[in-house]
C-alpha positions, 0 to 999 in steps of 0.5 A: 532509479529516480526517486519521487516525493511522497506529498509534503512528507519529505520522504522520497521513494522508488515509484514502487513499495513494496506491500509486505503482507506476503510475509509470513502469509505466503512467503516463510521467513527464509523466503521473505529474506530472499524477496528483501534482499532482491528488492534492496539490490534493485533500489525498491526500499520503501516497504509497507506493512501492518501490525495485523499482517499474518497468516490467520487461517493457520494461527500465525501471530498477528505481527508476523510480517513486522517480526519478519521485516525487522529481523531483516533489516538488524540482520542486513544493517540497512535501517537508515537505507529503508523507508518503513511504513506500518500501520494500526486500528484495524482489528487483530482478528478477521472483521473485527472492530477498528480502534483509533482511541488514543490509548489503543493506538498508543499501544498498537506503535510500541508495539510495531517499534518492538517487532520492527526492532527499530527506534523510529518508523518512517511513515505511521497509518491509521490503518482504517477509520472506525468512524467514531472515535474523535480524530483528535484521538489518533492525531493525540497519540501521535503526536508524542511519538513525533515528538520523541523521534519514533515516528516521522510522519503520519498517513490515513488509509481507508478514510472516507472523504468526509472523515480525511477532511475533519482530521486535517481541519482538526490538525489545522485548528489545534496544532496537531500533526496532520496527515501528510500521505493517503493510502487507498485502494485503488486500481484498474478494476477499483477506482471509486474509492479514490477518483472524485471527492477523496482525490480532490482531498489529496490535491488541495492538501498536497498528501501522497498517495500510495495506493494498494491493492495495485493488481487487484489482488493479481488479477490485473496479472492476466493469470486468472481468467476463469474461476478454475484459474483460482483454485487453491490460490490464496488470492481467490478470497479477493480476486474472483470477483473481477470475473464479469465483463468489465474484467475481460473487457480490462484484461484485453485492453492490458494484453493490447497495450503489453503486445505493443510494448512487450512487457507484462500485464502486470507491468501495465497495470502498474505503469498506468497508477504511476501515470495516474494524477495525484498518484506518489508510487502504488504498493505492490508485492511479489511472491517470486523473483520473477514477479518483479520483473514487472516493477522494472517493466513499469517503471522504465516504459513510456505509455502513451497518450493514446495508451492511457486513453485504451485503459482509462476507456476499459475501466471506466465504472459506470 
């Protein structure tokens, strides 16, 4: 599988990054190991997680995803074959305050290294900007870990255009490490959180871009077309908001392209992202072996200019 570069970081990845939020949430440890084994065999070896990923509803401890991934990597002895991405700065409780202070992030990095059972993290993200802490504090915290080799590269997620640009300016002005990759919410349903000013900043500074919620929490698989389809599903809290006229229009566009290429709607949605300007590699999750088929489809399909136009027009936000 052809590898792509994540901006100017030097990191190379398969065209799709696996989202580890499912580990310890919808997949238990045994199921997670099976999924990780399959991903590895298919060549999808960049894994994205975070210190907060767990199953809050059932009081599963935060960091469960990191613990599972760390245990799998150690058991399979594949650390040098995996690009490991994690994040810190988000609240350990749903809806809680964010914290990008130097001391907090220093502790967060140390805890992640311990849970992941590794000497280094390939790419570490400031998960959410708290909007208040001077941006230099996060960069100063990361500088010590970069100097020790415990963090190789850093990125920012969910930043406003203003705070992202300020972070880049402060890094340049003060000889601090700079963010090299940006992680926004971006998909056919949600385009305005990346397109525009943030996209321009990323392009100007050659930042790699790895969007999350690439399938809009499963909505873009085409499996959820009415509210009843979400009943009893974990993703209801994230995706039933897309059941509207615009969502229906986008699903029709996906149906059309899917039928033309004889691939799944999920494969088309991921392929759209892979082919979008500025995007390095979308992040996507899976809970069943069969779901990985869409990863292969997205990487192998060749969407025409007309295909892209149908999807662009159908998903345009007013």
